[in-house]
C-alpha positions in Angstrom: 107.5 108.8 84.1 104.4 109.9 85.7 106.3 108.3 89.2 109.9 109.4 88.4 110.8 106.4 88.7 113.9 104.1 86.7 112.2 101.9 84.7 115.0 99.4 84.4 114.1 98.7 88.2 110.3 99.2 87.7 110.0 96.6 85.4 112.7 94.0 87.2 110.2 94.7 90.5 108.1 93.3 88.6 109.9 90.6 86.8 110.4 89.1 90.6 106.7 89.4 91.8 105.4 87.5 89.4 108.1 84.6 89.6 106.7 84.5 93.1 103.1 83.8 92.1 102.0 86.8 93.9 101.5 88.9 90.2 100.2 88.0 86.7 101.2 90.3 83.8 98.5 90.4 81.3 98.8 91.9 77.0 97.1 95.1 77.2 94.9 95.0 74.3 94.6 97.8 72.6 98.4 99.0 73.0 100.6 95.9 72.7 103.4 97.7 73.8 101.5 97.6 77.4 100.5 95.4 79.9 98.5 94.9 82.2 99.8 94.1 85.6 96.9 92.4 88.3 97.8 90.7 91.7 97.6 86.7 92.0 95.6 85.2 94.2 98.6 84.7 96.7 99.5 88.8 96.5 95.9 88.6 97.4 96.5 87.2 100.5 99.5 89.6 101.3 97.3 92.3 101.4 96.5 92.7 105.4 100.3 91.6 105.9 101.5 94.9 104.6 98.5 96.9 105.8 99.0 96.1 109.1 103.2 96.1 108.3 102.6 99.7 107.7 100.0 101.1 110.1 103.0 99.6 112.9 105.2 101.3 110.6 103.2 104.7 111.1 102.1 104.0 114.6 105.5 104.0 115.8 107.0 106.8 113.6 104.7 109.3 114.8 104.1 108.0 118.5 103.8 111.3 120.7 103.1 113.6 117.6 99.4 115.2 118.1 96.5 114.3 115.7 97.4 118.4 114.9 101.7 118.3 114.1 100.4 115.3 112.1 98.4 117.3 109.9 100.3 120.5 110.2 103.7 117.9 109.0 102.0 116.6 106.0 100.3 120.1 104.8 103.7 120.8 104.7 104.7 117.9 102.2 101.7 118.1 100.4 102.5 121.5 99.7 106.6 120.3 99.1 105.5 117.8 96.8 103.2 120.4 94.7 106.0 123.0 95.1 108.2 120.3 92.9 106.2 118.6 91.3 106.3 119.5 87.7 110.4 120.0 87.7 113.0 118.0 86.1 113.7 114.7 87.3 117.4 115.4 86.7 116.9 119.1 88.9 116.0 116.7 91.9 119.2 114.5 91.7 122.3 115.5 93.9 125.5 113.7 92.3 127.9 112.8 95.5 130.3 111.9 93.5 132.4 115.6 93.1 
């Protein structure tokens, strides 16, 4: 709910990562309805690989854009996010099935 993500999709992703041995679910002691999600050693080994992929993608996306332009761009994105933060998720959905 906090991230505006569909619970079913999130659970499907968690199930998939758990099946691959990348994370482990453990019941939360103070709330039996909730789980703690922890990376396994196998999952932790992927952190540098994922960070490198993200860094490479960012470098490609921002190539030729000055540091000042980048700061302005991200400041604008932050403001847009702030403006939309309290808007109910239903208001953000667009239907193209009309």
